[in-house]
C-alpha atoms as one frame of an Amber mdcrd trajectory, in Angstrom:
protein
  16.641  12.013  -4.242  17.757  12.790  -0.610  21.641  11.962  -0.722  23.669
  12.372   2.802  27.295  12.758   2.066  29.811  11.470   4.631  32.989  13.785
   4.802  33.558  17.556   4.211  36.611  17.790   2.654  37.570  19.028  -0.842
  36.382  15.544  -2.003  33.185  15.364   0.121  32.517  19.008  -0.628  32.940
  19.201  -4.589  30.475  16.193  -4.711  27.874  17.982  -2.534  28.340  20.677
  -5.298  27.697  18.431  -8.389  25.151  16.235  -6.725  22.935  19.661  -5.836
  23.936  21.064  -9.427  22.395  17.526 -10.726  19.317  18.402  -8.559  19.719
  15.925  -5.692  18.599  17.018  -2.050  21.870  17.225   0.084  22.990  16.731
   3.574  26.550  16.703   4.233  27.933  14.953   7.713  31.065  16.185   9.216
  32.652  15.349  12.568  35.092  18.575  12.559  33.647  22.170  13.364  34.179
  23.248   9.891  34.947  21.865   6.201  38.535  20.979   5.282  40.235  20.495
   8.570  41.918  17.477   8.361  43.757  16.159   5.001  42.385  19.226   2.595
  43.856  21.659   5.654  47.290  22.532   4.549  48.372  20.168   1.443  50.664
  20.950  -1.176  48.349  23.468  -3.241  49.176  21.860  -6.655  46.116  21.257
  -9.263  48.953  18.592 -10.605  48.010  16.446 -13.755  51.710  15.798 -14.175
  51.878  13.960 -10.673  50.258  11.005 -12.373  53.174   8.846 -12.262  51.710
   6.256  -9.414  53.985   5.693  -6.302  54.036   1.925  -7.486  56.430   1.613
 -10.291  59.394  -0.613 -11.359  61.702   1.658  -9.380  59.655   1.862  -6.292
  60.567  -1.385  -4.283  64.633  -0.677  -4.473  63.634   2.886  -3.160  61.940
   1.700  -0.329  64.378  -0.689   0.800  67.147   2.272   0.517  64.941   4.480
   2.683  64.610   1.796   5.313  65.316   3.257   8.675  66.005   6.912   7.575
  63.643   9.142   9.522  63.750  11.783   6.919  63.036   9.844   4.154  60.738
  10.462   1.375  58.845   7.568   1.704  59.190   5.725   4.773  57.389   2.787
   5.911  57.706   1.984   9.562  57.436  -1.608  10.197  54.839  -2.676  12.205
  52.590  -5.345  13.425  49.882  -4.100  11.135  48.267  -6.524   9.155  46.481
  -3.954   7.289  49.779  -2.267   6.477  51.255  -5.888   4.946  48.287  -6.530
   3.284  48.414  -2.944   1.775  52.335  -3.453   1.174  51.719  -6.584  -0.909
  49.027  -5.338  -3.116  51.586  -2.182  -3.954  54.130  -4.806  -5.055  51.795
  -6.221  -7.193  51.109  -2.804  -8.902  54.809  -2.206  -9.473  54.926  -4.337
 -12.980  55.882  -2.227 -15.829  52.200  -2.883 -17.647  50.497  -2.023 -14.490
  52.430   1.185 -13.695  51.708   2.641 -17.369  48.205   1.626 -17.187  47.438
   3.416 -14.051  49.427   6.361 -15.013  47.323   6.586 -18.131  44.072   6.771
 -16.129  45.550   9.081 -13.832  46.328  11.634 -16.557  42.481  11.038 -17.976
  40.984  11.974 -14.419  43.467  14.875 -13.828  42.638  16.490 -17.368  39.048
  15.780 -16.957  39.210  17.209 -13.450  41.480  20.451 -13.920  38.655  21.294
 -16.913  35.818  20.983 -14.467  37.682  22.931 -11.844  38.234  25.915 -14.672
  34.492  25.650 -15.461  33.493  25.694 -11.716  35.727  28.947 -11.339  34.206
  30.746 -14.445  30.807  30.049 -13.176  30.709  30.912  -9.346  33.992  33.379
  -9.478  35.276  31.142  -6.518  38.633  32.620  -5.369  41.582  30.655  -3.294
  44.722  32.197  -4.234  45.281  30.426  -7.433  47.950  30.637  -9.671  48.163
  29.415 -13.375  51.748  29.395 -14.126  52.254  25.547 -14.701  54.325  23.176
 -12.779  57.784  22.658 -13.016  59.592  19.539 -11.961  63.250  20.200 -11.174
  65.829  17.493 -10.711  68.998  18.020  -8.999  70.192  14.462  -9.878  71.252
  13.285 -13.568  69.915   9.648 -13.037  66.470  11.207 -11.726  66.144  13.367
 -14.371  66.834  10.744 -17.162  64.301   8.362 -15.449  61.568  11.267 -15.782
  61.942  11.551 -19.496  60.195   8.495 -20.248  56.958   8.978 -17.850  57.116
  12.516 -19.265  56.573  10.929 -23.088  53.881   8.726 -21.954  52.015  11.725
 -20.152  52.406  13.775 -23.486  51.108  10.680 -25.511  47.776  10.495 -23.120
  46.952  14.019 -23.863  49.161  16.189 -21.160  51.736  18.983 -22.224  54.440
  18.111 -19.629  57.681  19.103 -21.719  61.228  17.964 -20.845  63.133  21.178
 -20.197  67.123  21.825 -19.965  69.058  23.353 -16.761  68.812  26.808 -18.355
  64.979  26.623 -19.217  64.003  26.038 -15.881  66.034  28.764 -14.310  63.982
  30.927 -17.034  60.915  29.609 -15.902  61.624  29.977 -12.530  64.183  32.477
 -11.817  64.490  31.653  -7.981  66.187  28.524  -8.769  69.486  30.179  -9.554
  69.723  30.743  -5.882  69.831  27.267  -5.050  72.516  25.499  -3.608  71.963
  22.463  -5.294  72.619  22.153  -9.044  69.605  22.037 -11.330  70.803  19.458
 -13.719  66.914  19.721 -15.471  63.414  19.360 -15.354  59.981  19.220 -16.954
  57.406  21.685 -17.285  53.369  21.267 -17.747  52.544  25.058 -18.289  48.623
  23.737 -18.175  48.961  22.922 -14.506  47.949  25.269 -11.648  47.923  25.858
  -7.968  45.914  27.526  -5.011  45.095  26.729  -1.494  42.617  23.669  -1.511
  40.947  25.003   2.185  40.291  28.358   1.058  38.464  26.616  -1.988  36.723
  24.229  -0.091  35.344  26.714   2.394  34.546  29.196  -0.292  32.527  26.110
  -2.408  30.771  25.448   0.917  29.297  28.758   0.998  28.050  28.502  -2.555
  26.402  25.095  -1.820  24.705  26.318   1.063  23.245  29.141  -0.845  21.909
  26.474  -3.462  20.336  24.789  -0.599  22.869  22.146   0.397  22.927  21.735
   4.815  26.148  20.955   6.273  25.839  19.074   9.770  29.275  19.944  11.596
  30.804  18.202  14.905  28.627  15.407  14.039  30.168  11.978  14.661  29.332
   9.117  12.222  28.982   5.710  14.334  28.242   3.752  11.738  25.605   2.634
   8.246  22.804   0.626   8.595  22.055  -2.085   6.105  18.712  -3.304   5.446
  18.022  -5.846   2.441  20.807  -4.890   0.745  20.464  -1.239   0.570  21.631
   1.135   3.637  18.898   2.311   5.337  20.346   5.133   7.549  23.596   6.102
   8.851  23.907   6.777  12.990  25.586   9.694  13.987  25.862  11.599  17.501
  26.101  15.557  17.497  24.911  18.619  19.053  21.276  16.902  18.940  22.578
  13.594  20.502  22.572  10.366  19.132  20.197  10.241  15.605  19.505   8.002
  12.711  19.805   9.943   9.200  17.760   8.100   6.469  18.389   9.097   2.840
  17.803   7.316  -0.557  21.582   7.289  -1.214  24.897   7.618   1.025  28.331
   8.661  -0.625  31.374   8.198   1.519  33.722  10.541   1.399  35.944  10.359
   4.644  39.484   9.992   2.929  41.593   7.156   4.972  38.790   6.812   7.740
  36.547   5.604   4.553  38.010   2.040   5.153  37.394   1.298   8.851  33.862
   2.867   8.446  33.135   0.464   5.927  34.785  -2.680   7.481  31.831  -3.335
   9.378  29.362  -3.580   6.042  31.790  -6.322   4.823  33.497  -3.922   2.054
  36.996  -4.075   2.546  39.183  -1.527   0.466  42.763  -1.625  -0.333  43.052
   2.011   1.336  46.064   3.048   4.052  46.805   6.357   5.534  49.857   7.971
   4.128  50.954  10.629   6.395  52.147  13.726   4.865  53.840  16.733   6.303
  53.611  20.599   4.918  55.376  23.428   6.096  53.793  27.454   5.883  56.389
  29.722   5.459  55.431  33.656   5.625  56.797  35.783   2.748  58.272  39.404
   2.846  59.280  42.140   0.547  63.127  41.114   0.265  62.472  37.183  -0.353
  63.790  35.762  -3.345  60.770  33.232  -3.526  59.073  30.872  -6.347  56.183
  32.287  -8.357  55.739  29.211 -10.445  54.385  26.029  -8.346  57.469  23.540
  -8.166  58.329  20.017  -7.624  61.285  18.454  -6.349  60.884  14.895  -7.671
  64.290  13.541  -5.877  62.911  14.512  -2.338  59.350  14.119  -3.198  58.509
  17.798  -2.186  56.574  20.404  -3.656  56.598  24.053  -3.476  53.349  26.670
  -3.989  52.925  30.286  -3.936  49.642  30.901  -2.026  49.508  34.836  -1.908
  52.356  35.803   0.588  53.162  32.370   1.929  55.133  29.610   0.344  53.941
  26.345   1.213  56.380  23.156   0.858  54.563  19.472   1.358  55.575  16.039
   0.717  56.907  12.844   2.080  54.963   9.913   2.727  55.288   8.024   6.184
  52.758   4.618   6.684  52.686   4.519  10.437  48.951   3.751  10.821  46.319
   6.478  11.859  49.147   8.742  13.925  49.021  12.204  13.550  52.159  13.221
  15.986  54.373  15.779  14.122  57.704  14.280  14.022  60.223  16.854  14.452
  62.954  15.222  12.237  60.469  15.500   9.148  59.685  18.887   9.878  63.227
  19.939   9.888  63.948  18.205   7.011  61.230  19.913   5.146  62.734  23.279
   5.983  66.519  22.201   5.640  65.630  21.275   1.861  63.562  24.262   1.175
  66.488  26.589   2.919  69.183  24.739   0.495  67.439  25.629  -2.671  65.663
  29.056  -1.264  68.182  30.189   0.657  66.818  34.184   0.670  63.790  33.846
   2.660  63.818  35.464   5.720  60.766  33.700   7.541  62.171  29.979   8.161
  61.839  30.388  11.961  58.343  31.368  11.542  57.056  28.303   9.460  53.736
  26.785  10.958  53.974  22.895  10.341  51.068  20.434   9.785  50.675  16.809
   8.825  47.469  14.940   7.766  46.561  11.188   6.851  46.263  11.097   2.763
  44.118   8.027   1.607  46.367   5.851  -0.376  45.591   2.980  -2.907  48.098
   0.711  -4.274  47.869   1.853  -7.764  47.072   5.496  -6.602  43.798   4.769
  -8.315  41.126   6.256  -6.345  37.632   4.131  -5.333  34.849   6.040  -7.469
  31.626   4.198  -7.968  28.908   2.081  -6.550  29.238  -0.726  -3.935  27.654
  -4.025  -3.358  24.754  -2.079  -1.390  22.591  -0.591  -4.502  22.485   2.844
  -2.742  26.073   3.262  -1.057  28.651   4.963  -3.019  32.244   5.868  -2.717
  34.512   8.739  -3.918  37.335   8.152  -1.777  41.163   6.802  -1.828  42.707
   9.907  -3.877  46.163  10.103  -2.080  48.191  13.009  -3.034  45.722  13.669
  -5.600  42.572  14.748  -3.765  42.655  18.431  -5.133  43.915  17.714  -8.368
  41.287  15.213  -8.719  38.170  16.808  -6.872  36.136  18.245  -9.250  36.501
  15.550 -11.957  35.561  12.909  -9.347  32.752  14.869  -7.879  31.251  15.388
 -11.272  31.709  11.498 -12.194  30.285  10.551  -8.826  27.184  12.926  -9.235
  26.578  11.483 -12.765  26.969   7.707 -11.782  24.742   8.270  -8.882  22.092
  10.281 -11.245  22.392   7.103 -13.704  24.511   8.530 -16.154  27.670   7.823
 -17.800  30.585  10.335 -17.000  32.248  12.060 -19.347  35.675  10.573 -18.340
  37.446   7.230 -19.278  38.073   5.772 -15.908  37.779   2.094 -14.319  34.790
   3.011 -11.879  34.056   0.909  -9.378  30.763  -1.181  -9.451  30.011  -3.665
  -6.868  32.883  -3.864  -4.843
C-alpha cells in the first residue's frame, strides 16, 4: 500500500525503512532541508536500554519540588499559564506510584532490548556506520544515597532480561579509567555491557541513503499544514513546499513528528499526553593529549550522559519544560560544561564546545505512542522522550508490522483506537 510518513527524524526514517522492507510504497515528508535536523541532530548518543527507569517514579515529585527555581536544575518545570503543561504534570504525578513506575520500567526494557537487537540486525545487513561503540554504558554515582536508590531499579531490569550489573567504585574506574581524574569522588555504579552508543544523526542520514536506494521518496522543505479526514479515514495531507500547496493522498499515514505530533493531531480530536522536554547538549572536540572517556557514561545524579563519537565528546541531558521554546539558555549550557570539567578536567577543547538544544517528546510515563488511532488508516510512532535513538528500530519494525496486519515480536502496550 502507499504510505506517507510525516517526519524524517530517527523515528520517521527507521519507520520508513521497515515499511519499505515490508513491501510498501513509502514517501516521507519533512519540513527541514534534510533528515535529522531537529531532535535527532545532537542527542546524547546512547543506545541505552539501561535508561528504562521512567522519570515518573515515587522519588520524582520531591525532587521536582527541590529543583524549582534552580536555573541549572536537571529537571526544570517553568511554571507558566499553559493548560497543556498542567494537564501533563497531573498525568505525570499519577504515573509516580510504585506499581505504575515498575510496569512502565518493564515495558521500556522489553522495547529497548528488542530495538537494540533490531539495530544490530540492520547494521549487519546494511554495513551502516555512525561512530558506533560497543563498550556498554556505565552509570556512575557521586552521591551515596543516589547509588543506593539505583540498586533496586537495576535488579528489576535484570529480572526483565537486561544485564545491568552493580559495580563498586574501584570496578567503575577499571571500566573507565578516565573517571580517576574526576574532582568528584565516584562512590559506585551500574554497568550494562550490552548497551551501545553512536551518532544518531549520522545513522539517520546513512539510513536515508539506503531507503532511497530501495525506492523510498523524501520530500524536504515541505511544511505540513494538516490532515484531512473523510468518513472515519484520513484522505490526504495538505503540504506546502517548492511546488506550492498540494494535497498528497495515500492509503495510510504515519505520524512521527516528535513533540509536534500533539499539535498536528489536535484538530482531528486526538489528544495526546505529550509535552516537549527541552534537552541540551555540548559537543567538545578531542585532541591527542586529552584524557577523555571511551565507554559511554551516565552521571545519574545530574541526569547527564557522555558519549565518545569519533574525535568528539558529546555531553547531553537535563530537561526543561518550557513549551516549544528553542532558545539556548547560557546558564544551562555553562552547567553542562562545568559538570563535565569537574569529572574530566584534562580535556583542552572546552572553549570550542558547540551547544545545541532540542525538544524531546515526553509522555507522563515515558511510554511512546505506537499503533493505530481512531482513524482506520492513521498510525502513530511518537512520544519516545529521551529514548528515541534507543527505541527507533524496535518501534519502526513494530509499527511496520502493525500497519501490515501482523503482530509485532515484542510485548508492549501498543495503542489501538486512541
